[in-house]
N, C-alpha and C positions, 0 to 999 in steps of 0.2 A: 347675406345682405351686407354690403360694404358701407360703413358709416364714415362721414367726414368727422374730423375732430371738432367738437362743439366749440363755439366761441367762448372764451373764458373771460368773465367780467371782473371788474375791480370790486373789492369789498367796501370801498368808500365811494360815495356818490361823487360824480365828476360834473363840473360846470365849465362852460365855454368861457375862456378869458382871452381876449385878443386873438381869437381863432384857434386857440389851443384848449384841449380838454384836460383840466387840472382837477386832481382829487381834492375834496374838502374833508373836513373832520367828521362829516355825517356818515354813519354806517348804512350801507344799502340794505333795504329790507330783504330778509332771508339770508344775510351773510354774517349774522352774529356769531355763528359757529367758528369763524376764523379766529375770533378773539376769545371765545369762551370754552372751547373744547381742547383739552390737553392732549388729545390724540392727533391733532392737526400737525402735519409736517410742512416745513417751509423749505422748498426745493428750488435750487437755482434754475432760473429760466434762461435757457440757452438761446442765442441769437442765430437761428438757423431756419430750416424749412421743415414743415411737418410731413413725415413719411410714416406710413403704416404698413404692416405685413399681415397677410392672412396665412395662418399656419394650420394645416390639417394633417393628422396622423404623424406629427412631428416634422412635417415637410413644409417649406415655404411654398405656397401655391400661387401667391400674387403679391405684388408690391404696388403701393398707391401713394401718389403725391397729392394730398387732399382727395379729390374724387377722380383724378386722372390715373388710369392704370399704366404702370411703367413696365414695358416688356423687358425681359432679361437681356435680350440683345437689342440694342437701339443705338441711334447716333447722337441724339441731342441730350439725353439724360443718363448716359453711361456712368456719370459720377455718382448717381444715386445708388446704382447697383454696386459699384466699387466700395461705397461707404458701408453698405450692408455686409458685403463680404469681409471688409476689414473688421467690422463689429463681431462677426462670427469668429474670425481668426483670434480675436482677443478674448473670446469666451463670454461675450455679453448676451448670448442667446439662451439663457436659462428660462425659456418660455414654453408654456404648454400650448394646446390648440386654442385658436381664437384669433381675434384681431388685436394687434398690439401697436400702439402709437409710440413714436419717438421723434427726435430732432436730428436732422442731417446737418452737419457742419463741415466746413472745409473750403478749399480754394475757390470753388465756383459759387459759394453761398454767402450772400450779404457782405461781400468784401473780406471774408475770412478774418473776423476779429480775433480768433483764437490762434492765428498764425500756424496752422497745422499743414503738413504736407498731405496731399491727397484729400480724402474725405472719410468721415466716420459717422455712423448712425448710433445715436445714444438712446436706447429704449427707456421710456419713462418707468415701466414697471420693475425694472431690475437695476441697471446701472445708476440712473438718476436718483431713484429712491434710496439706494444703498450708499452712494458715494457723494451725492450733491445736496444732502440735507443739512441745514444749518442748525447746529445744536444751540447756537446763541439765540434762536427765536424765543425759547421759553424763559430766557434770562432777562429779557427787556420787558418793561411795563408795556402792556398792549394798548397804549394810548396813541392817538394820532401823532402828537408831538414827538413821542419817544420813537415811534416807527419811522417818522420822517427823518429824525436825526440819525437813526441807525442806517437808513438808506443813504443819507448824504455823506456821513463821515466814517462809518465803521464796516459797512458791508463790502465784501470782496468776493471775486469769482473763485469758487472752490475748484472749478474745472481747471482754470489757469494755474491756480496755486499748486495743485497736485502735479502739474507738468513742469512748471518753471520756477516756482517759489515767488513769482512776481505778485505784488498786491495791486490788483486791477478791479475796478468796480464791475459787478455783473450787470446784465441788462435788467434783471429784476428777479422776482420770486413767484413761483406758483405754490399756492397753499392747497394741500390735498387732505381730504378727509377719508378715513378708512371706508366709508360707504360710497366713495366715488365722486363726491362733490369737489369742485375745483374753484379757485379764485386766483387772480393774479394782480400783482403790483409791479409796475416798471418804474425805474428811476425817473424817466421822462414824464411821468404823470404828476410829479410834484412841482410846486411853483418855483422852487429854488433852482431847478434844472435850467441850464443856459445853452446847451448844445442843441443841434437840430433834433426835433422830436419825431417819434414814430408816426407815420401817417395812419390815421384811423380808417 
């Protein structure tokens, strides 16, 4: 059974302000774990498209963009397959059997904010968890004001920093719990953000 990636919600309650959904300082019910559990990881949220793989007996059996199956040979979405192959070449496929989600980034995805040639699939379970986790998450007070200030002034893209040494803000963070729970915060969810916002 192929699953779509579940919608990940904000740990803060959002309110509509002039047509935009802005986070407030109120913690959403059931999301206290983001702030209370020391085992939570804060992982960079990449600005790409969600792609998952089904692996059986160590072999990729199918590729999915959300709930659309992507044939290995195709005309319109060959960039997805090339991104997965590039990920394999780089050694990001330390995956067992099952369904694994990741983010596809590159030239044909969301304007290519990472300025990479070609395409690359970043699996959440391995590369993102191992290389895109913010060690600074535990060093900040876990209050709304401190988190807002961190996002506005000090947070930078680990993916871009690893490649070019540039200091560029990330799209946001996905908070992950060892039991599988997820939450997300994007920079454009805060009231101080002035650029075009993500369409909900």
